[in-house]
ChimeraX commands (.cxc) that place a marker at each C-alpha (Angstrom):
marker #1 position -48.03,0.42,-5.92 radius 0.5
marker #1 position -45.21,-1.24,-3.79 radius 0.5
marker #1 position -45.26,-2.12,-0.13 radius 0.5
marker #1 position -42.96,-3.69,2.12 radius 0.5
marker #1 position -43.05,-4.38,5.71 radius 0.5
marker #1 position -40.57,-6.43,7.81 radius 0.5
marker #1 position -39.91,-6.89,11.60 radius 0.5
marker #1 position -36.54,-5.19,12.94 radius 0.5
marker #1 position -37.25,-6.64,16.44 radius 0.5
marker #1 position -39.57,-8.86,18.43 radius 0.5
marker #1 position -41.78,-5.48,19.06 radius 0.5
marker #1 position -40.68,-3.20,16.16 radius 0.5
marker #1 position -41.75,-3.22,12.42 radius 0.5
marker #1 position -40.58,-0.85,9.63 radius 0.5
marker #1 position -42.41,-0.50,6.31 radius 0.5
marker #1 position -41.82,1.49,3.08 radius 0.5
marker #1 position -44.38,2.12,0.42 radius 0.5
marker #1 position -44.17,3.91,-3.30 radius 0.5
marker #1 position -46.94,4.89,-5.50 radius 0.5
marker #1 position -46.64,5.97,-9.10 radius 0.5
marker #1 position -49.40,7.04,-11.57 radius 0.5
marker #1 position -48.93,8.04,-15.15 radius 0.5
marker #1 position -51.72,9.12,-17.53 radius 0.5
marker #1 position -51.74,10.25,-20.87 radius 0.5
marker #1 position -54.43,12.50,-22.30 radius 0.5
marker #1 position -55.06,12.49,-26.06 radius 0.5
marker #1 position -56.58,15.51,-27.84 radius 0.5
marker #1 position -60.32,15.64,-27.20 radius 0.5
marker #1 position -62.81,17.60,-29.46 radius 0.5
marker #1 position -64.04,21.06,-28.24 radius 0.5
marker #1 position -68.02,20.98,-27.86 radius 0.5
marker #1 position -69.93,24.13,-28.56 radius 0.5
marker #1 position -71.54,23.78,-24.97 radius 0.5
marker #1 position -68.47,24.10,-22.79 radius 0.5
marker #1 position -65.49,25.87,-24.55 radius 0.5
marker #1 position -62.63,24.67,-22.32 radius 0.5
marker #1 position -59.38,23.88,-24.04 radius 0.5
marker #1 position -58.50,20.01,-24.02 radius 0.5
marker #1 position -54.75,20.15,-24.96 radius 0.5
marker #1 position -53.08,16.54,-25.03 radius 0.5
marker #1 position -50.83,16.03,-22.15 radius 0.5
marker #1 position -49.41,13.59,-19.64 radius 0.5
marker #1 position -50.05,13.74,-15.88 radius 0.5
marker #1 position -47.76,11.88,-13.37 radius 0.5
marker #1 position -48.17,11.55,-9.65 radius 0.5
marker #1 position -46.03,9.81,-6.99 radius 0.5
marker #1 position -46.09,8.91,-3.24 radius 0.5
marker #1 position -43.36,7.68,-1.12 radius 0.5
marker #1 position -43.96,6.85,2.65 radius 0.5
marker #1 position -41.87,5.29,5.39 radius 0.5
marker #1 position -43.11,3.95,8.83 radius 0.5
marker #1 position -42.05,2.26,12.17 radius 0.5
marker #1 position -44.68,0.48,14.24 radius 0.5
marker #1 position -44.44,-0.83,17.85 radius 0.5
marker #1 position -46.55,-3.65,19.03 radius 0.5
marker #1 position -47.89,-3.42,22.65 radius 0.5
marker #1 position -48.24,-6.31,24.74 radius 0.5
marker #1 position -51.91,-7.22,25.41 radius 0.5
marker #1 position -52.95,-5.81,22.08 radius 0.5
marker #1 position -54.32,-7.81,19.18 radius 0.5
marker link #1:1,2 radius 0.2
marker link #1:2,3 radius 0.2
marker link #1:3,4 radius 0.2
marker link #1:4,5 radius 0.2
marker link #1:5,6 radius 0.2
marker link #1:6,7 radius 0.2
marker link #1:7,8 radius 0.2
marker link #1:8,9 radius 0.2
marker link #1:9,10 radius 0.2
marker link #1:10,11 radius 0.2
marker link #1:11,12 radius 0.2
marker link #1:12,13 radius 0.2
marker link #1:13,14 radius 0.2
marker link #1:14,15 radius 0.2
marker link #1:15,16 radius 0.2
marker link #1:16,17 radius 0.2
marker link #1:17,18 radius 0.2
marker link #1:18,19 radius 0.2
marker link #1:19,20 radius 0.2
marker link #1:20,21 radius 0.2
marker link #1:21,22 radius 0.2
marker link #1:22,23 radius 0.2
marker link #1:23,24 radius 0.2
marker link #1:24,25 radius 0.2
marker link #1:25,26 radius 0.2
marker link #1:26,27 radius 0.2
marker link #1:27,28 radius 0.2
marker link #1:28,29 radius 0.2
marker link #1:29,30 radius 0.2
marker link #1:30,31 radius 0.2
marker link #1:31,32 radius 0.2
marker link #1:32,33 radius 0.2
marker link #1:33,34 radius 0.2
marker link #1:34,35 radius 0.2
marker link #1:35,36 radius 0.2
marker link #1:36,37 radius 0.2
marker link #1:37,38 radius 0.2
marker link #1:38,39 radius 0.2
marker link #1:39,40 radius 0.2
marker link #1:40,41 radius 0.2
marker link #1:41,42 radius 0.2
marker link #1:42,43 radius 0.2
marker link #1:43,44 radius 0.2
marker link #1:44,45 radius 0.2
marker link #1:45,46 radius 0.2
marker link #1:46,47 radius 0.2
marker link #1:47,48 radius 0.2
marker link #1:48,49 radius 0.2
marker link #1:49,50 radius 0.2
marker link #1:50,51 radius 0.2
marker link #1:51,52 radius 0.2
marker link #1:52,53 radius 0.2
marker link #1:53,54 radius 0.2
marker link #1:54,55 radius 0.2
marker link #1:55,56 radius 0.2
marker link #1:56,57 radius 0.2
marker link #1:57,58 radius 0.2
marker link #1:58,59 radius 0.2
marker link #1:59,60 radius 0.2
view
């Protein structure tokens, strides 16, 4: 996970975030109780975000 926030003015901030997850799944044994296929593989997920924030006077 990466996150970066920086002020662009006295009351404005801009930020960006990136998250990437990767998981490998080895071959698991098939049990008699649950006959669900358990094939080996790889799962990948990614998220990217961008935001702008304004600070109002009198807020904490």
